[in-house]
N, CA, C, O and the ligand as a Tripos MOL2 file, in Angstrom:
@<TRIPOS>MOLECULE
protein
  285   283    72     0     0
PROTEIN
NO_CHARGES

@<TRIPOS>ATOM
      1 N          95.7100   94.7460  132.6440 N.3       1 MET1
      2 CA         95.4730   95.7840  131.7540 C.3       1 MET1
      3 C          94.5090   95.2890  130.6680 C.2       1 MET1
      4 O          94.6370   94.2360  130.0440 O.2       1 MET1
      5 N          93.5200   96.1970  130.5240 N.am      2 THR2
      6 CA         92.3150   95.8790  129.5310 C.3       2 THR2
      7 C          92.7780   96.4120  128.2550 C.2       2 THR2
      8 O          93.5070   97.4020  128.1870 O.2       2 THR2
      9 N          92.3220   95.7010  127.1510 N.am      3 ARG3
     10 CA         92.6390   96.1310  125.8560 C.3       3 ARG3
     11 C          91.3230   96.0650  125.0510 C.2       3 ARG3
     12 O          90.8110   94.9750  124.7960 O.2       3 ARG3
     13 N          90.7730   97.2380  124.6500 N.am      4 LYS4
     14 CA         89.4590   97.1000  123.8830 C.3       4 LYS4
     15 C          89.7360   97.4190  122.4710 C.2       4 LYS4
     16 O          90.3590   98.4210  122.1220 O.2       4 LYS4
     17 N          89.2140   96.4660  121.6090 N.am      5 PRO5
     18 CA         89.1610   96.8600  120.1630 C.3       5 PRO5
     19 C          88.4440   97.9560  119.9650 C.2       5 PRO5
     20 O          87.4560   98.2210  120.6500 O.2       5 PRO5
     21 N          88.9400   98.8010  118.8710 N.am      6 ARG6
     22 CA         88.1550   99.8940  118.3890 C.3       6 ARG6
     23 C          88.0920   99.6200  116.7500 C.2       6 ARG6
     24 O          88.7960   98.7930  116.1710 O.2       6 ARG6
     25 N          87.2100  100.3890  116.1880 N.am      7 ASN7
     26 CA         86.9580  100.1750  114.6860 C.3       7 ASN7
     27 C          87.6520  101.1670  113.9170 C.2       7 ASN7
     28 O          87.1530  102.2760  113.7310 O.2       7 ASN7
     29 N          88.8850  100.8040  113.4130 N.am      8 LEU8
     30 CA         89.8070  101.7050  112.5390 C.3       8 LEU8
     31 C          88.9650  102.0890  111.4280 C.2       8 LEU8
     32 O          89.1740  103.2140  110.9750 O.2       8 LEU8
     33 N          88.0100  101.3570  110.8690 N.am      9 ASN9
     34 CA         87.4190  101.7270  109.6360 C.3       9 ASN9
     35 C          86.2870  102.7550  109.8430 C.2       9 ASN9
     36 O          85.6810  103.2740  108.9060 O.2       9 ASN9
     37 N          86.0770  102.9820  111.0170 N.am     10 ALA10
     38 CA         84.9220  104.1650  111.4120 C.3      10 ALA10
     39 C          85.6590  105.4320  111.0960 C.2      10 ALA10
     40 O          84.9540  106.3850  110.7650 O.2      10 ALA10
     41 N          87.0160  105.6140  111.1440 N.am     11 ARG11
     42 CA         87.5300  106.8990  110.8260 C.3      11 ARG11
     43 C          87.4620  107.1800  109.2780 C.2      11 ARG11
     44 O          87.2790  106.2630  108.4770 O.2      11 ARG11
     45 N          87.6070  108.3890  108.9280 N.am     12 ASP12
     46 CA         87.6740  108.6440  107.5120 C.3      12 ASP12
     47 C          88.8360  108.2100  106.8120 C.2      12 ASP12
     48 O          89.8500  107.9440  107.4570 O.2      12 ASP12
     49 N          88.8160  108.1050  105.5610 N.am     13 GLN13
     50 CA         89.8590  107.4010  104.8080 C.3      13 GLN13
     51 C          91.1580  108.1040  104.8630 C.2      13 GLN13
     52 O          92.2350  107.5100  104.9220 O.2      13 GLN13
     53 N          91.0140  109.4560  104.8410 N.am     14 PHE14
     54 CA         92.3180  110.2440  104.9200 C.3      14 PHE14
     55 C          93.0990  109.9440  106.1250 C.2      14 PHE14
     56 O          94.3100  109.7220  106.0870 O.2      14 PHE14
     57 N          92.3320  109.9390  107.2870 N.am     15 GLU15
     58 CA         92.9290  109.7880  108.6550 C.3      15 GLU15
     59 C          93.4880  108.2800  108.7730 C.2      15 GLU15
     60 O          94.5690  108.0540  109.3160 O.2      15 GLU15
     61 N          92.7370  107.3400  108.2690 N.am     16 ARG16
     62 CA         93.1820  106.0240  108.3210 C.3      16 ARG16
     63 C          94.3650  105.7690  107.5290 C.2      16 ARG16
     64 O          95.2670  105.0680  107.9880 O.2      16 ARG16
     65 N          94.4350  106.2880  106.3640 N.am     17 GLU17
     66 CA         95.7160  106.1170  105.4990 C.3      17 GLU17
     67 C          96.8090  106.9220  106.1590 C.2      17 GLU17
     68 O          97.9820  106.5960  105.9780 O.2      17 GLU17
     69 N          96.5030  107.9120  106.8800 N.am     18 TRP18
     70 CA         97.6670  108.5590  107.4950 C.3      18 TRP18
     71 C          98.2540  107.7480  108.5650 C.2      18 TRP18
     72 O          99.4800  107.6920  108.6500 O.2      18 TRP18
     73 N          97.5090  107.1140  109.3880 N.am     19 PHE19
     74 CA         97.8710  106.2220  110.5630 C.3      19 PHE19
     75 C          98.7750  105.0610  109.8920 C.2      19 PHE19
     76 O          99.8800  104.7180  110.3140 O.2      19 PHE19
     77 N          98.1580  104.5580  108.8520 N.am     20 ILE20
     78 CA         98.7690  103.4060  108.1210 C.3      20 ILE20
     79 C         100.1260  103.6310  107.6410 C.2      20 ILE20
     80 O         101.0890  102.9070  107.8900 O.2      20 ILE20
     81 N         100.1290  104.8740  106.8100 N.am     21 GLU21
     82 CA        101.4310  105.2550  106.1980 C.3      21 GLU21
     83 C         102.4430  105.9320  107.1740 C.2      21 GLU21
     84 O         103.6430  105.8570  106.9130 O.2      21 GLU21
     85 N         102.0470  106.5350  108.1930 N.am     22 ASN22
     86 CA        102.9210  107.0390  109.1390 C.3      22 ASN22
     87 C         103.1830  106.3750  110.4130 C.2      22 ASN22
     88 O         103.7540  107.0280  111.2860 O.2      22 ASN22
     89 N         102.8480  105.1830  110.6360 N.am     23 ALA23
     90 CA        103.0740  104.3370  111.7960 C.3      23 ALA23
     91 C         104.5610  104.3210  111.9830 C.2      23 ALA23
     92 O         105.3380  104.1890  111.0380 O.2      23 ALA23
     93 N         104.9390  104.4630  113.2510 N.am     24 TRP24
     94 CA        106.3480  104.4280  113.6450 C.3      24 TRP24
     95 C         106.8270  102.9000  113.9260 C.2      24 TRP24
     96 O         106.1960  102.1520  114.6730 O.2      24 TRP24
     97 N         108.0270  102.5180  113.2370 N.am     25 CYS25
     98 CA        108.6090  101.2210  113.5840 C.3      25 CYS25
     99 C         110.0460  101.4740  114.3360 C.2      25 CYS25
    100 O         110.9920  102.1110  113.8710 O.2      25 CYS25
    101 N         109.9770  100.7990  115.6520 N.am     26 ASP26
    102 CA        111.1460  100.8250  116.4150 C.3      26 ASP26
    103 C         112.3240   99.9750  115.8700 C.2      26 ASP26
    104 O         113.4770  100.1230  116.2730 O.2      26 ASP26
    105 N         111.9660   99.1030  114.9560 N.am     27 HIS27
    106 CA        112.8380   98.1510  114.4750 C.3      27 HIS27
    107 C         113.6700   98.7140  113.3310 C.2      27 HIS27
    108 O         114.8760   98.5180  113.1770 O.2      27 HIS27
    109 N         112.7860   99.5200  112.4610 N.am     28 CYS28
    110 CA        113.3680   99.9860  111.2890 C.3      28 CYS28
    111 C         113.9790  101.4990  111.6950 C.2      28 CYS28
    112 O         114.8650  102.0530  111.0440 O.2      28 CYS28
    113 N         113.3660  102.0420  112.8450 N.am     29 ASN29
    114 CA        113.7340  103.4020  113.3270 C.3      29 ASN29
    115 C         113.2960  104.4460  112.1550 C.2      29 ASN29
    116 O         114.0470  105.3440  111.7740 O.2      29 ASN29
    117 N         111.9510  104.2170  111.6120 N.am     30 ALA30
    118 CA        111.5140  104.9930  110.6530 C.3      30 ALA30
    119 C         109.9240  105.0410  110.7230 C.2      30 ALA30
    120 O         109.2880  104.1780  111.3300 O.2      30 ALA30
    121 N         109.3500  106.0640  110.0890 N.am     31 ALA31
    122 CA        107.9060  106.2410  110.2970 C.3      31 ALA31
    123 C         107.0980  106.1510  109.0820 C.2      31 ALA31
    124 O         105.8680  106.1760  109.1440 O.2      31 ALA31
    125 N         107.7300  106.0480  107.9900 N.am     32 ASP32
    126 CA        107.0360  106.1790  106.8140 C.3      32 ASP32
    127 C         106.9250  104.9360  105.9880 C.2      32 ASP32
    128 O         106.6050  105.0480  104.8050 O.2      32 ASP32
    129 N         107.1660  103.7390  106.5200 N.am     33 LEU33
    130 CA        107.1530  102.5680  105.7730 C.3      33 LEU33
    131 C         105.7850  101.9890  105.5390 C.2      33 LEU33
    132 O         105.5730  101.3070  104.5360 O.2      33 LEU33
    133 N         104.7860  102.2520  106.4890 N.am     34 GLY34
    134 CA        103.4820  101.6590  106.3180 C.3      34 GLY34
    135 C         103.3220  100.3950  107.0840 C.2      34 GLY34
    136 O         104.3360   99.8040  107.4570 O.2      34 GLY34
    137 N         102.2320   99.9640  107.3310 N.am     35 ILE35
    138 CA        101.9320   98.7100  107.9960 C.3      35 ILE35
    139 C         100.8780   97.9470  107.2490 C.2      35 ILE35
    140 O         100.0620   98.4290  106.4630 O.2      35 ILE35
    141 N         101.0110   96.6400  107.6150 N.am     36 TYR36
    142 CA         99.9090   95.6910  106.9130 C.3      36 TYR36
    143 C          98.9310   95.4260  108.0350 C.2      36 TYR36
    144 O          99.2690   95.5960  109.2060 O.2      36 TYR36
    145 N          97.7870   95.0350  107.7110 N.am     37 LYS37
    146 CA         96.8020   94.5460  108.6350 C.3      37 LYS37
    147 C          96.6630   95.4700  109.8550 C.2      37 LYS37
    148 O          96.7890   95.0260  110.9960 O.2      37 LYS37
    149 N          96.3770   96.8890  109.5720 N.am     38 PRO38
    150 CA         96.1650   97.6640  110.6380 C.3      38 PRO38
    151 C          95.0700   97.4190  111.6600 C.2      38 PRO38
    152 O          94.0800   96.8570  111.1920 O.2      38 PRO38
    153 N          95.0350   97.6680  112.7430 N.am     39 SER39
    154 CA         93.8460   97.5730  113.5970 C.3      39 SER39
    155 C          94.1480   98.5820  114.7800 C.2      39 SER39
    156 O          95.2680   98.9150  115.1670 O.2      39 SER39
    157 N          92.9470   98.9950  115.2690 N.am     40 GLU40
    158 CA         92.9670   99.9790  116.3470 C.3      40 GLU40
    159 C          92.3510   99.4860  117.6640 C.2      40 GLU40
    160 O          91.2940   98.8560  117.7160 O.2      40 GLU40
    161 N          93.1330   99.8410  118.7720 N.am     41 TYR41
    162 CA         92.4880   99.4540  120.0790 C.3      41 TYR41
    163 C          92.7530  100.4750  121.0770 C.2      41 TYR41
    164 O          93.5080  101.4200  120.8490 O.2      41 TYR41
    165 N          92.1620  100.3080  122.1520 N.am     42 GLU42
    166 CA         92.2500  101.2160  123.2400 C.3      42 GLU42
    167 C          92.9520  100.4020  124.5270 C.2      42 GLU42
    168 O          92.5190   99.3070  124.8870 O.2      42 GLU42
    169 N          93.8420  100.9210  125.0380 N.am     43 GLU43
    170 CA         94.5250  100.2120  126.3560 C.3      43 GLU43
    171 C          94.9570  101.2680  127.3500 C.2      43 GLU43
    172 O          95.8060  102.1150  127.0720 O.2      43 GLU43
    173 N          94.3490  101.1890  128.5050 N.am     44 ASP44
    174 CA         94.7890  101.9920  129.7330 C.3      44 ASP44
    175 C          94.5810  103.3780  129.3420 C.2      44 ASP44
    176 O          95.4090  104.2370  129.6440 O.2      44 ASP44
    177 N          93.3550  103.6890  128.5840 N.am     45 GLY45
    178 CA         93.0640  105.0310  128.2220 C.3      45 GLY45
    179 C          93.7790  105.7750  127.1410 C.2      45 GLY45
    180 O          93.4990  106.9470  126.8880 O.2      45 GLY45
    181 N          94.6920  105.1090  126.5060 N.am     46 HIS46
    182 CA         95.4010  105.4770  125.2000 C.3      46 HIS46
    183 C          94.9200  104.5960  124.0830 C.2      46 HIS46
    184 O          94.6100  103.4150  124.2410 O.2      46 HIS46
    185 N          94.8780  105.2510  122.9370 N.am     47 VAL47
    186 CA         94.5130  104.6090  121.6490 C.3      47 VAL47
    187 C          95.6240  104.4180  120.7810 C.2      47 VAL47
    188 O          96.4250  105.3180  120.5260 O.2      47 VAL47
    189 N          95.6900  103.2140  120.3030 N.am     48 PHE48
    190 CA         96.7760  102.7100  119.3520 C.3      48 PHE48
    191 C          96.4480  102.2500  118.0280 C.2      48 PHE48
    192 O          95.3440  101.7250  117.8850 O.2      48 PHE48
    193 N          97.1830  102.3500  117.0750 N.am     49 VAL49
    194 CA         97.0790  101.5750  115.8000 C.3      49 VAL49
    195 C          98.2280  100.5760  115.7500 C.2      49 VAL49
    196 O          99.3960  100.9500  115.8480 O.2      49 VAL49
    197 N          97.8860   99.3230  115.6000 N.am     50 GLU50
    198 CA         98.8680   98.3330  115.5660 C.3      50 GLU50
    199 C          98.7200   97.5980  114.1370 C.2      50 GLU50
    200 O          97.6380   97.4660  113.5650 O.2      50 GLU50
    201 N          99.9380   97.1440  113.6480 N.am     51 GLY51
    202 CA         99.9890   96.4670  112.4240 C.3      51 GLY51
    203 C         101.3290   95.8640  112.2440 C.2      51 GLY51
    204 O         102.1470   95.9180  113.1620 O.2      51 GLY51
    205 N         101.6180   95.2590  111.0500 N.am     52 ILE52
    206 CA        102.8550   94.5500  110.6590 C.3      52 ILE52
    207 C         103.6330   95.5330  109.7060 C.2      52 ILE52
    208 O         103.2120   95.9000  108.6090 O.2      52 ILE52
    209 N         104.8110   95.9030  110.2720 N.am     53 CYS53
    210 CA        105.7250   96.7930  109.4720 C.3      53 CYS53
    211 C         106.0330   96.1590  108.1200 C.2      53 CYS53
    212 O         106.3900   94.9910  107.9660 O.2      53 CYS53
    213 N         105.8340   97.1600  107.0570 N.am     54 ARG54
    214 CA        106.0140   96.5430  105.5540 C.3      54 ARG54
    215 C         107.5170   96.5210  105.4100 C.2      54 ARG54
    216 O         108.0080   95.8220  104.5250 O.2      54 ARG54
    217 N         108.3270   97.2730  106.2580 N.am     55 GLY55
    218 CA        109.8560   97.0560  106.1110 C.3      55 GLY55
    219 C         110.5150   95.8630  106.6790 C.2      55 GLY55
    220 O         111.3250   95.2120  106.0200 O.2      55 GLY55
    221 N         110.1670   95.5510  107.9500 N.am     56 CYS56
    222 CA        110.7500   94.5190  108.5270 C.3      56 CYS56
    223 C         109.9510   93.3140  108.9720 C.2      56 CYS56
    224 O         110.4780   92.2790  109.3800 O.2      56 CYS56
    225 N         108.6030   93.5170  108.8660 N.am     57 GLY57
    226 CA        107.7550   92.2980  109.1860 C.3      57 GLY57
    227 C         107.3340   92.2210  110.7070 C.2      57 GLY57
    228 O         106.5160   91.3940  111.1100 O.2      57 GLY57
    229 N         107.8870   93.0450  111.4290 N.am     58 ASN58
    230 CA        107.6360   93.0040  112.9260 C.3      58 ASN58
    231 C         106.2740   93.5750  113.2690 C.2      58 ASN58
    232 O         105.7580   94.3650  112.4780 O.2      58 ASN58
    233 N         105.6710   93.2440  114.3600 N.am     59 MET59
    234 CA        104.3980   93.9200  114.7860 C.3      59 MET59
    235 C         104.8810   95.2760  115.5130 C.2      59 MET59
    236 O         105.7580   95.3080  116.3770 O.2      59 MET59
    237 N         104.2120   96.3240  115.0550 N.am     60 VAL60
    238 CA        104.5740   97.6080  115.5330 C.3      60 VAL60
    239 C         103.2220   98.3150  116.0870 C.2      60 VAL60
    240 O         102.1370   97.9330  115.6480 O.2      60 VAL60
    241 N         103.2880   99.2310  116.9450 N.am     61 LYS61
    242 CA        102.0230   99.9620  117.3560 C.3      61 LYS61
    243 C         102.4770  101.5720  117.6210 C.2      61 LYS61
    244 O         103.5760  101.8950  118.0710 O.2      61 LYS61
    245 N         101.4590  102.4590  117.2670 N.am     62 SER62
    246 CA        101.6190  103.6850  117.3180 C.3      62 SER62
    247 C         100.5290  104.4230  118.1590 C.2      62 SER62
    248 O          99.3400  104.2910  117.8690 O.2      62 SER62
    249 N         100.8860  105.0960  119.0630 N.am     63 GLU63
    250 CA         99.8180  105.9130  119.9350 C.3      63 GLU63
    251 C          99.1320  106.9120  118.9780 C.2      63 GLU63
    252 O          99.7900  107.5830  118.1840 O.2      63 GLU63
    253 N          97.8390  106.9870  119.0750 N.am     64 ILE64
    254 CA         97.0730  107.9900  118.4350 C.3      64 ILE64
    255 C          96.7630  109.1530  119.4810 C.2      64 ILE64
    256 O          96.1940  108.9330  120.5500 O.2      64 ILE64
    257 N          97.1490  110.2820  119.1090 N.am     65 VAL65
    258 CA         96.9520  111.4340  120.0800 C.3      65 VAL65
    259 C          95.7980  112.2430  119.4170 C.2      65 VAL65
    260 O          96.0110  112.9830  118.4570 O.2      65 VAL65
    261 N          94.5870  112.0720  119.9610 N.am     66 GLU66
    262 CA         93.4550  112.8180  119.5940 C.3      66 GLU66
    263 C          93.5900  114.3610  120.0340 C.2      66 GLU66
    264 O          93.8760  114.6590  121.1940 O.2      66 GLU66
    265 N          93.4040  115.1600  119.1980 N.am     67 LYS67
    266 CA         93.3990  116.6380  119.4630 C.3      67 LYS67
    267 C          92.1200  117.2360  120.1060 C.2      67 LYS67
    268 O          91.0310  117.1840  119.5340 O.2      67 LYS67
    269 N          92.3020  117.7980  121.3070 N.am     68 ASP68
    270 CA         91.2180  118.5110  121.7560 C.3      68 ASP68
    271 C          90.9750  119.7670  121.2070 C.2      68 ASP68
    272 O          91.9160  120.5270  120.9800 O.2      68 ASP68
    273 N          89.5410  120.1470  120.9080 N.am     69 SER69
    274 CA         89.3110  121.3330  120.3110 C.3      69 SER69
    275 C          89.6890  122.6330  121.2410 C.2      69 SER69
    276 O          89.8990  123.7400  120.7450 O.2      69 SER69
    277 N          89.7420  122.3990  122.4690 N.am     70 ASP70
    278 CA         89.9570  123.4520  123.2130 C.3      70 ASP70
    279 C          91.5050  123.4800  123.7970 C.2      70 ASP70
    280 O          91.8300  124.1240  124.7940 O.2      70 ASP70
    281 N          92.2970  122.7650  123.0980 N.am     71 GLY71
    282 CA         93.7400  122.7540  123.4200 C.3      71 GLY71
    283 C          94.3610  124.0300  122.8850 C.2      71 GLY71
    284 O          95.5640  124.2410  123.0370 O.2      71 GLY71
    285 ZN        110.0140   97.9480  110.5720 Zn       72 ZN72
@<TRIPOS>BOND
     1     1     2 1
     2     2     3 1
     3     3     4 2
     4     3     5 am
     5     5     6 1
     6     6     7 1
     7     7     8 2
     8     7     9 am
     9     9    10 1
    10    10    11 1
    11    11    12 2
    12    11    13 am
    13    13    14 1
    14    14    15 1
    15    15    16 2
    16    15    17 am
    17    17    18 1
    18    18    19 1
    19    19    20 2
    20    19    21 am
    21    21    22 1
    22    22    23 1
    23    23    24 2
    24    23    25 am
    25    25    26 1
    26    26    27 1
    27    27    28 2
    28    27    29 am
    29    29    30 1
    30    30    31 1
    31    31    32 2
    32    31    33 am
    33    33    34 1
    34    34    35 1
    35    35    36 2
    36    35    37 am
    37    37    38 1
    38    38    39 1
    39    39    40 2
    40    39    41 am
    41    41    42 1
    42    42    43 1
    43    43    44 2
    44    43    45 am
    45    45    46 1
    46    46    47 1
    47    47    48 2
    48    47    49 am
    49    49    50 1
    50    50    51 1
    51    51    52 2
    52    51    53 am
    53    53    54 1
    54    54    55 1
    55    55    56 2
    56    55    57 am
    57    57    58 1
    58    58    59 1
    59    59    60 2
    60    59    61 am
    61    61    62 1
    62    62    63 1
    63    63    64 2
    64    63    65 am
    65    65    66 1
    66    66    67 1
    67    67    68 2
    68    67    69 am
    69    69    70 1
    70    70    71 1
    71    71    72 2
    72    71    73 am
    73    73    74 1
    74    74    75 1
    75    75    76 2
    76    75    77 am
    77    77    78 1
    78    78    79 1
    79    79    80 2
    80    79    81 am
    81    81    82 1
    82    82    83 1
    83    83    84 2
    84    83    85 am
    85    85    86 1
    86    86    87 1
    87    87    88 2
    88    87    89 am
    89    89    90 1
    90    90    91 1
    91    91    92 2
    92    91    93 am
    93    93    94 1
    94    94    95 1
    95    95    96 2
    96    95    97 am
    97    97    98 1
    98    98    99 1
    99    99   100 2
   100    99   101 am
   101   101   102 1
   102   102   103 1
   103   103   104 2
   104   103   105 am
   105   105   106 1
   106   106   107 1
   107   107   108 2
   108   107   109 am
   109   109   110 1
   110   110   111 1
   111   111   112 2
   112   111   113 am
   113   113   114 1
   114   114   115 1
   115   115   116 2
   116   115   117 am
   117   117   118 1
   118   118   119 1
   119   119   120 2
   120   119   121 am
   121   121   122 1
   122   122   123 1
   123   123   124 2
   124   123   125 am
   125   125   126 1
   126   126   127 1
   127   127   128 2
   128   127   129 am
   129   129   130 1
   130   130   131 1
   131   131   132 2
   132   131   133 am
   133   133   134 1
   134   134   135 1
   135   135   136 2
   136   135   137 am
   137   137   138 1
   138   138   139 1
   139   139   140 2
   140   139   141 am
   141   141   142 1
   142   142   143 1
   143   143   144 2
   144   143   145 am
   145   145   146 1
   146   146   147 1
   147   147   148 2
   148   147   149 am
   149   149   150 1
   150   150   151 1
   151   151   152 2
   152   151   153 am
   153   153   154 1
   154   154   155 1
   155   155   156 2
   156   155   157 am
   157   157   158 1
   158   158   159 1
   159   159   160 2
   160   159   161 am
   161   161   162 1
   162   162   163 1
   163   163   164 2
   164   163   165 am
   165   165   166 1
   166   166   167 1
   167   167   168 2
   168   167   169 am
   169   169   170 1
   170   170   171 1
   171   171   172 2
   172   171   173 am
   173   173   174 1
   174   174   175 1
   175   175   176 2
   176   175   177 am
   177   177   178 1
   178   178   179 1
   179   179   180 2
   180   179   181 am
   181   181   182 1
   182   182   183 1
   183   183   184 2
   184   183   185 am
   185   185   186 1
   186   186   187 1
   187   187   188 2
   188   187   189 am
   189   189   190 1
   190   190   191 1
   191   191   192 2
   192   191   193 am
   193   193   194 1
   194   194   195 1
   195   195   196 2
   196   195   197 am
   197   197   198 1
   198   198   199 1
   199   199   200 2
   200   199   201 am
   201   201   202 1
   202   202   203 1
   203   203   204 2
   204   203   205 am
   205   205   206 1
   206   206   207 1
   207   207   208 2
   208   207   209 am
   209   209   210 1
   210   210   211 1
   211   211   212 2
   212   211   213 am
   213   213   214 1
   214   214   215 1
   215   215   216 2
   216   215   217 am
   217   217   218 1
   218   218   219 1
   219   219   220 2
   220   219   221 am
   221   221   222 1
   222   222   223 1
   223   223   224 2
   224   223   225 am
   225   225   226 1
   226   226   227 1
   227   227   228 2
   228   227   229 am
   229   229   230 1
   230   230   231 1
   231   231   232 2
   232   231   233 am
   233   233   234 1
   234   234   235 1
   235   235   236 2
   236   235   237 am
   237   237   238 1
   238   238   239 1
   239   239   240 2
   240   239   241 am
   241   241   242 1
   242   242   243 1
   243   243   244 2
   244   243   245 am
   245   245   246 1
   246   246   247 1
   247   247   248 2
   248   247   249 am
   249   249   250 1
   250   250   251 1
   251   251   252 2
   252   251   253 am
   253   253   254 1
   254   254   255 1
   255   255   256 2
   256   255   257 am
   257   257   258 1
   258   258   259 1
   259   259   260 2
   260   259   261 am
   261   261   262 1
   262   262   263 1
   263   263   264 2
   264   263   265 am
   265   265   266 1
   266   266   267 1
   267   267   268 2
   268   267   269 am
   269   269   270 1
   270   270   271 1
   271   271   272 2
   272   271   273 am
   273   273   274 1
   274   274   275 1
   275   275   276 2
   276   275   277 am
   277   277   278 1
   278   278   279 1
   279   279   280 2
   280   279   281 am
   281   281   282 1
   282   282   283 1
   283   283   284 2
@<TRIPOS>SUBSTRUCTURE
     1 MET1         2 RESIDUE 1 A MET
     2 THR2         6 RESIDUE 1 A THR
     3 ARG3        10 RESIDUE 1 A ARG
     4 LYS4        14 RESIDUE 1 A LYS
     5 PRO5        18 RESIDUE 1 A PRO
     6 ARG6        22 RESIDUE 1 A ARG
     7 ASN7        26 RESIDUE 1 A ASN
     8 LEU8        30 RESIDUE 1 A LEU
     9 ASN9        34 RESIDUE 1 A ASN
    10 ALA10       38 RESIDUE 1 A ALA
    11 ARG11       42 RESIDUE 1 A ARG
    12 ASP12       46 RESIDUE 1 A ASP
    13 GLN13       50 RESIDUE 1 A GLN
    14 PHE14       54 RESIDUE 1 A PHE
    15 GLU15       58 RESIDUE 1 A GLU
    16 ARG16       62 RESIDUE 1 A ARG
    17 GLU17       66 RESIDUE 1 A GLU
    18 TRP18       70 RESIDUE 1 A TRP
    19 PHE19       74 RESIDUE 1 A PHE
    20 ILE20       78 RESIDUE 1 A ILE
    21 GLU21       82 RESIDUE 1 A GLU
    22 ASN22       86 RESIDUE 1 A ASN
    23 ALA23       90 RESIDUE 1 A ALA
    24 TRP24       94 RESIDUE 1 A TRP
    25 CYS25       98 RESIDUE 1 A CYS
    26 ASP26      102 RESIDUE 1 A ASP
    27 HIS27      106 RESIDUE 1 A HIS
    28 CYS28      110 RESIDUE 1 A CYS
    29 ASN29      114 RESIDUE 1 A ASN
    30 ALA30      118 RESIDUE 1 A ALA
    31 ALA31      122 RESIDUE 1 A ALA
    32 ASP32      126 RESIDUE 1 A ASP
    33 LEU33      130 RESIDUE 1 A LEU
    34 GLY34      134 RESIDUE 1 A GLY
    35 ILE35      138 RESIDUE 1 A ILE
    36 TYR36      142 RESIDUE 1 A TYR
    37 LYS37      146 RESIDUE 1 A LYS
    38 PRO38      150 RESIDUE 1 A PRO
    39 SER39      154 RESIDUE 1 A SER
    40 GLU40      158 RESIDUE 1 A GLU
    41 TYR41      162 RESIDUE 1 A TYR
    42 GLU42      166 RESIDUE 1 A GLU
    43 GLU43      170 RESIDUE 1 A GLU
    44 ASP44      174 RESIDUE 1 A ASP
    45 GLY45      178 RESIDUE 1 A GLY
    46 HIS46      182 RESIDUE 1 A HIS
    47 VAL47      186 RESIDUE 1 A VAL
    48 PHE48      190 RESIDUE 1 A PHE
    49 VAL49      194 RESIDUE 1 A VAL
    50 GLU50      198 RESIDUE 1 A GLU
    51 GLY51      202 RESIDUE 1 A GLY
    52 ILE52      206 RESIDUE 1 A ILE
    53 CYS53      210 RESIDUE 1 A CYS
    54 ARG54      214 RESIDUE 1 A ARG
    55 GLY55      218 RESIDUE 1 A GLY
    56 CYS56      222 RESIDUE 1 A CYS
    57 GLY57      226 RESIDUE 1 A GLY
    58 ASN58      230 RESIDUE 1 A ASN
    59 MET59      234 RESIDUE 1 A MET
    60 VAL60      238 RESIDUE 1 A VAL
    61 LYS61      242 RESIDUE 1 A LYS
    62 SER62      246 RESIDUE 1 A SER
    63 GLU63      250 RESIDUE 1 A GLU
    64 ILE64      254 RESIDUE 1 A ILE
    65 VAL65      258 RESIDUE 1 A VAL
    66 GLU66      262 RESIDUE 1 A GLU
    67 LYS67      266 RESIDUE 1 A LYS
    68 ASP68      270 RESIDUE 1 A ASP
    69 SER69      274 RESIDUE 1 A SER
    70 ASP70      278 RESIDUE 1 A ASP
    71 GLY71      282 RESIDUE 1 A GLY
    72 ZN72       285 GROUP 0 **** ****
């Protein structure tokens, strides 16, 4: 499985902060704790934001679902 790094900083500030603040944590079972050291990557055609949960310190990742304009 290939994992391609993407540039999270290329997104606008609002979008970036939203991903950081709303990242889901399986360990805390909560979505609004936020993450440290966020990074974005693509794997198997899906895009994820990964980082360290501010609540429990575990590595977490959330898939980014891009909205299509014709959806
Ligand atoms: Zn957590």
